[in-house]
N, C-alpha and C positions, 0 to 999 in steps of 0.2 A: 358824537361819532367815535371819539377816542375810547370811550368806555365800551362801546360795542365791538370795536376792532383794535385791540392792542397790538396785533400783529397783522401785517398785510404782506402780500407778495411783491417782489421787486424784480427789476430787470437784472440779467446776468452781469456780474461785475467783470470789468476788464482786469487783466492781470499781466504779469511781466513776461509774457511769452514772446520770444524773438521771432519775428515774422519769417525769416528765411529758414527756420528749423522745419517748417512744414512745406518747404519748396518741393514741387514735383518735377523740377527741371533736372534731368540727368544729363548735364552738359557733356560729360565724357562718355556717355552711352550707358544704358542699363546693362544688366547681366546677360541679356540676350543679344545685344548689339556688339558683336565681336569686331566688326569692321570699324565702327566709330571709336571703340576703345583703343584699337591698335593705332589709329590716326593720332589720337592724343598721346599715346605712349611714345610715339615717334617725336612728338612735339617737345616733351619734357625729358627725353632720354638722356642719361648721363653721358658726358663726353669721355670720361675716363673711369669706368666702373671698376670696383675692386673685385677680388676673387669671390667673395661671398655674394655680391650682387649679381655677378655673372652666373654663379651657381643657381641663384633663384630664378634668373631668366630661363635657364635650361629646364629646370624641374617644374616650373609653373605650367608648362604645357600639359603635363600629366596630373599635377596637383593644382588645379586652377585657383583654389582659394589662396595660394601663396602669391598670386599676382598682386594682391592688395598690399602685401609687404614690400614687394619689389617697387610698386608705384610709390609707396610711402618713402622709401629710401631715395628715389629719384627726385620726387617733388620736394621732400623735406618735411612734409606734414601730410595730413589727410588730402588725397588728390582732389576731393570735391571742394577744397578751399583754394585751389589754384586760381589766381586772379587773372583770367584771360577769357572769361566767359561772356556770352551775350544772351540775355533772356529777360524774364520778368524781374529778376532780382539784380540786374546788372547795375542799375542806378542807385541801389540801396547803399547806405553808408556802413562801413565796417563789416561788410558781409564776408569778404574773402581776405585772404592773408596777404597777398603780394600786390604791389602797385601795378598800374597799367604800363607805366614807363619802364622799358627794359633796363635802362641804366639805374633807375631807382630800385628795380626788382632784384638785381644781382646781389648787392650787399645784404639785403634782408634774407634772401634765400641762402646765401652762403653762411650766414650766422646760424640759421636753423639746421643746415646740413652738418655743420661742425660743432654744434652745441654739445658740450661735454661736462658732466658733473658726476664724477665717479670717485669712490673711496675704496681703498683696499685694506682689509683687516686680516691678520694672520692669527690663528688660534693654535696654541700648543698646550696640551694637558689642561684644556679648559680655560686657559688664560689668554685674553685677547691683547693684541698689539696693533695699533694703527700704523700701517706701513706707508701709505701715500694718499695724497689728495690730488686728483687730476682734473684740472679745469679746462683743458684743451686736448684735442685729439692727438697731438704730437707727444704730450706727456704720457697719455695712456698707451700709445704705441711703443714708446721706449720702455715703459714699465713691463709690458708684456714680453718685449724682446729680452729684457733682463731676466724675467721669470723663466723664459724658455732656456736661457743659458745656464742658470743656476737652479737646478732642481733640489728639493729637500734631500734626496738621496745623495746627490753629489756633495752638498754642504756637510751632511753627516759623515760621509766617507772621508772628507778632508780633515774634519775635526778629529775623527777617530784615529786617522793615520798620524796626525800631529801629536796626539796625546797618548797613542798606543793603547787606547781603550775602545772597544767596539761600541758603536752607537746603538742605543736601544730605542730611540724615538725620533720623531721628526714632527714637522708642523702637521697638526690634525686637519686643519681646514684653512683654505684660502678663500676669503669672502670678498666679492666685488659688489658694492651697493651703487645702484644707478638711479639718478633722478631724471625723469623724462627720457625720451629716446631720440636718437638722431641717426643719420646715415653712418657717420663715422663710428659711433658707439656700437651699432649693430655689426658693422663691418669688422671692427677690431676684435670684439669679444666673440662674435659668431664664428669667424674664421679660425681664431686662435684655439678656441675650445671645441670647435666642431659642434655647435649648439643646434638643436632641433629648431628649424625655422618657425614651427608652430608656437614655440615659446615666445618669440617676439611678436608674431602675428596676433596672438590672443590678447596682447596688451595695448594695441594701438587704438582701439575703439571701445566704446562702452554701451553698445546697443543691447537693449533688453529683448527687443523683437525686431523683425526685419519686414520691410515692405516687399511685395512680390517682385519688384523690379530692382531692388538694391544690388549694386555690383559687388558690394563688400560682404555678401552673405558667407557665413562660415558654417559648414555642415557639422552637426553634432557627432561626437564619437561614442562608440559603444563602451560599456563599462569594462569589458575585457581589454580594450585598448587603453583606457584611461589608467588602469592600475599598473600598466607596464611603462608608462611615461616616466621620464626622469625630471619632470617639472610639474608644478601644481600652481593653482591661482586662488587667491582670496578676493572675493568681491564684497564690498561693503559700502556704506553710505556715510558721508561726513556732513554734519550740519554746521553752518557758519552764520554768525550774527552780524548784521550790518546796521549802523545807527540811522541810516537814512536811505532813501531811494538812490541818491547819488552814489553812495558807497556801493550799493548793490549793483548798479549799472557798471561801475568801474570794475567790480569783481567779475562780471560777465566778460568784460573786455580783457581782463587778465587771463581768464580761462581760454580765450581765443589765441593767446600767445603761447600756449602749450603746443608742442609738436604733436603729442598724442591727442586724440579727440575726446574732450570732456566738456560737459555742459553744466552750468549752474542754473538750477531751477528755483523759482520762487515757490514756497510751500503753499501759497494761496490761503493761508490761515492768518487772519488779522484779528486780534482779540483786543478787548478794552484796555488791557494793561500794557500793550505794546507801544503805545504812543503817549507822550507826556510833554509837559512844558515846565521849564525851570520855575520853581515856586516864586522866587524873588521877582522874576519878570512878569509872572502871572498877576501879581498884585496890582500892576500898573493898569491893567485893563478891567479889573473888577469894579463894579459900581460902588459908590460910597454908601456903605451900610454900617449899621451899628454892629459891634463885634458879636452881640448875641444873635443877630440875624445871620451873620456869616457862619457861625458855628452850627446853627440849626438848619441851614440850607444844605440840601444834598450836594456833595462835591461835584457830581456829574452834571448838575444843572448849569455850572459855569465853567466846565472843562471843554475848551475848544479842541475836541478830538478830531484830528484831520483824517479824512479817508484816504484809501489807496487810490490808484489810478482809476478815474472814472466811476468810483464807487461812493455811495453814501454810507459810510461804514462806521458811524459812531453817533453818540448822543449829541444833538445839536445844541450848542450853548444858547442861553437866553440873551446874553449881552453881545456875543461875538458870533456872527453867522459865517460858518466856514463851508456851508453846503455848496457854494458856488466855486470853491477852489478845486480846479481840475488837474493842476500840475502835480506831478509826483511828489515834489518837495514843497508844495504850497504851504506857507505858514499863515499865521494870523497877524497881519500888519507888521509891527516892529518885532514880532517874536519869531520871524522866519529862521534866524540864525540859531536861536536857542531851542527850537523844537526838536524833539526826538521822535522819529517815525521808524521804529524798529522793523527790520525785515530779517527773515531767516531764509538762507539759501541752502539747498540740498544738492549735493554732487555725488553721483555714483563714482566709486573709486575702485581701483584694482591694485593688488600687490602680487607679483608673479615671481616664483622662486624656482630656479633650476639648480639641480645638484647632481654631482657625479662622484661615484665612489672611486677613490684612487686605486690605481693598479699597484702592483708590488714595487716598493721603492718610491711611490708617489703619494702625495696627500690628497684628501678630498678637496673638491672645488665647488663653490656655490656662487651664483649670480642672483641678486635680488633687484627687481625692477619696481620702483616706487613712483607714484604720481607726484607732480609738483603741487605746491600749496599756493592758493590765491593770496595775494599780498594786501588785500583790503579786508577790513572788519576784524572779527575776533572768532576764535573757536567758541562754539555755543557753551555758555556757562563757564567760559575761560578754560575749558579743557578738562582732563581727567584728574584723578587723584595721584599725587606723588607716591610712587611705590616704595620709596626709601623709608628706612626706619627713622622716626622722629628722635632727635638727640635728647639725651637725658638732661633734665633741668639742673642736675648737680654738677654738670661739667663746667669747667672754667670757660671764660669768654673766648679765649684763644682756641680752645678745643672745639667749641661750638662753631666758631667762624670757619674752622677748617672743614667740619662736617657739612656746614651749610654750603660752602663753595663746592664740595664734592657732590651735593645733592641738588645742584642748580639745573633743573630740567629746562631746556631751551624754550619750549612753548608755555611753560607754567610760571616762569619767573616774572615777577612784576616789579616795576620801579617803586622805590619808596617815595620819591618826590614826584607827585602828580603834576602834570602841566596845568597851567592856569588859563592862558589865552586860548581862544578858539582855534587859531592857526596851529598852536603847539599841540592841542588835543587832536586835531586832524592828522598832524604828522606822527603823533604817538600811535594813532589807530593803524596807520600804514606800517609803522615800525613793529608793532605787535604782530601784525599779519605776516611779516617777513619770516617769523619763526615757523619752521615747516615740519611736516610729518617726517621728512627725510632726516632732519637734524635730531628729532626725537628718537628715531630708530637707531641712529648712530650712537646716541647717548646711552641707550639701554643695551645695544649690542656689545658695548665695551664693559658692561656690568652684568654678566649673565647670572651671577649668584643672586643679585637683587631681584632679577626678573623671575627666576624660578624658586626663590627662597630656599635654595639648597646648593651645596657645592658640587664640584665635579660634573657640571652640566656639559654634555657633549653636543647637543643639538642647538648650538648657539645661534644659528641663522634663523631658525624657526620660532624659538620661544619668544623673543622680544616682539616679533611681528605678530604672532598670534595674540599676545597680550595687548598690544596696541590696538589691533583690530577689535578685540573683544571690548576694550574700553570705549571705542567709538560706538559699538553696538549698544552697550549699556546706556551711554548718553542718548543715543537715538531712541532707545526704548522709553527712557524717561521723558523725552521730548514729545513722543506720540501720546504718552499718558497725559502729559500736561494739556495738549491740544484737545484731546477727547474730554478731559475734565472741564475745560473751559466751555466746550460745546454743551456739556451737561448743565453748567450754570446758566448759559444763555437760554436753554430750553426751559429750565425751572424758573428763572427770574427774567423773563423777557423785558419787563418794564424797566429794569435797572441796567441791562447790558445791550439792549437792542433798540433801534428806532422802529417806526411803523413800517419801514420798507426793507426789513432784513430777514424775514423768515426763510427766504430762498438761499440766502448766503450761508446759512447753516448746512443746507443740503449740499452746496458747492464745496464746503470744507470737507464734509464726509466723503464726497466723491473723490477728493484728492487722496485721502487715506485708503479708501476702498481700492484705489488703483495701485498705491505704492506699497502698502503692507504685504500683499501677496508676493511682490517682487523681493522684499526684504526677507520674507520667510524662505523663499527659494534660495537666496544667497546663503543664508545661515545653514540650510539643509545641505547645500553643496559642500560647505566647509566641514560639516559633521560627517558626511558620507565619503568625501574624497581626501581629507587631510588628517583629521584626528584619529579615526579608528584604524587607519592603515598607514604604514610607513610609506612615504613617497617612493614610487618605483617598485614596490613589492605588492604581493597579493595577500599578505597575511598581516595580522595585527602585530605591531611591535610590542613585545612583552615589557611591561613596567616602563613604558616610555615617559620621560618627563612631560611630554605634551599631553598625557592623559589628565594632568591637573586642570587643563582648560576645558575638558569635556563638559563638566557640570555647569560652568558659566554659559557656554554656548547653548546647552540644552535649556537652561533657564531663559535665555533671550528668545529661543525658538518657541517655548511655551508661552511667553508673553506676547509674541507676535500672533500666535494662534488665538489667544484670548482677545487681542485687539480686533482681529477679524470678526469674531462673534459680537463683540461690543459695538463695532461699527454697524453691523447688520441691525442690531437692536435699536441703536440711535436713529438709523435711517428710517426704520418703521415708525418710531415716535415722531420724527419730524414730518414724515409723510402724513401721519394722522393730524398733526398740528396744521399742516397746510389745508387738509380737508376741512378742519374746523373753521379755518379762516374763510374758506370758500362758502361754507354753510352760513357763516355770519353775514357774508355778502348777500346771500339769498334772503336771509332774515331782514336785512336792511331794505332790500328790494320789496319784500312783502309789506313792510311797514309803509314804504313809499306808495305801494299800490293801495293799501288801506286808506291812505290819506285822500285818495281820489274817489273812494266809495260814495260819500255823500253827494259829491258833484255828479257822479254817474247816476245815482238814485234820482236826483232832481231832474237831470236830463231825461231819464227814462219816464218819469211821471209826466213831464210836459209833452212827451211824444206820444202818450197813450191816446190823447184826444185832441182834436183841433180846437175844440171849445173848452176852455179851462173850467167854465161853470158846470160842465157835465162830467168832471173828473171824479166826483165823490163816489159814484157807484163803481167806477172802474178801480179806484184806489181800494175800495172795500174788498172787492174780489182779489186783488193783488196781495193785500195784507193778509187775508185769510189763508190763501195758498202758501204764502211765504212762511207764515207762522207754523202751518202744518208741516211743511218740509223741514223747517228748523228743528221741530220736535223729533222728527224721524232721525235726522242726522245726529242730534244730541243723544238720542237713545242708543243708536249704533255705536257712537264713540264711547259712551259710558259702559256698554256691554263689553267692548273690546278691552277697556281699561281694567274692569273687574276680572276678566279672564287672565289678563297678564299678571295681575297681583296674585291671583290664586296659583298660577303656574310657578311664580318665583317662590311662594311659600312652600309648595311641594318640593321644589328643588332643594331648599334649605333643609 
């Protein structure tokens, strides 16, 4: 039976989808239920709103999409995560943000409302200077007050008066970099700089599409309106590796701690190489064999490759049966702690930039909003390439040490002394994950010449961000290529990489990329159309802009995504054909099974021709003659059809 059917179809594999993501309960009311929404807005209404929040409350009656930003500021996070609902999901664990108990809820909500992580950088003549790090709202408030008192023009006037020389320059740019969002951050920055509310509103959720009842629907803008905006947004996807299901689940919980709405999705692509067991531990469960037998035995025959949740997703070992292991982190006996069950999580990410050209006597101002980084796992393939120049081998040790210290990128630096114990390895995984996209941006924002590979760079807020995002896209593109290549291998060599119940899993993998790749192509197209060809806030292309250097890379990634779409369609057709072949083999097996019963049916037919068996000879003779004549006719027709088919093929050649 195995030879007749190397591939068969399987049931749909379960995957890491969080149940409440598909909840249809609009506890605060859907977009059409104004009365219910107002009741809940009164429930969470801030007792002492600031001027910016009061402003949003006034204008949201005429610009309804801004109501979502006002609710975000009052609740402290996505209003749908407010823990005071009753419905089908009310008893689920870790579904909503806040506890039921009001006393327990207050400190948690207060922390979210006041969460602040802001850094201020000043640029003058292209040279950056880190001015301040603000970890609470009071520090940010004082910094903005000082900024209002001491303008660059005033400082320059004081210096020129003291020296008797006219001031020729001032700070070119004041940059505020923000990780995550909170009520206090929006209140302080929004009111002080009079920032367009759409700037904050566009950053708080990551929806690619909307249900027809979603209250957080954001109407699209026309191109003529977009080119006049003083802000723009980069959408991209970050891939993160997790050593096991436990780390992946912890990563999803970490994403729930963000104030902004972000989700960590499993890529639903599990390949043969993603799961492994430490070789030294594997020897303990291998049968006693001669070394020649072990060398000649296929490795996969005794590799207990553990499946994902609910799936039979690997080659079943001869000596260790893992097919019955249903738990996400189910190991093989004593090997549970040593097993590697790699998962890759995908998170849609946003980076939003607001810029204002300074008036006479004032410098330019920019605010950059960045997403937090999950503190579990690793960046896929440990991140991007270090953009700094590699030191010369002829330098002295001391000189090299200085250059190495200067080139130490937060998320790329690795420890020289690797941890040995499992507990230390787990802690190291969490430590590595604490290095964030925010820290990397700050590192490169203070080194504009390295980012652009040229001096005198003026667009210092945009260049490091565009390069970081492009690096993420290049990594993501390579990852999609890897997964599609693995699928190619599974189709070409099913006996080596698949079990008898896995043909449908290939189609499930392709469906994932068929859904995601068009989204990625749309994100890249938006960047090319809205950021790179045009200067933000203008309708014409910036001549010889330093950002033009990134166009070629973004166009390359866009072309790769378009090619992946075509490749996915081709692979889907191949897999569908393979499934049809599997079904035809099933029919073949049923035909053979039916042929097995032909002699029995013949005997039964003969015995039913006459009640007296002794009189069956004459009846059998007539039956045999008629059957032989009919068989000759059928054989002649089949032969004629075959000859015509061969002649047609020869003419076609």
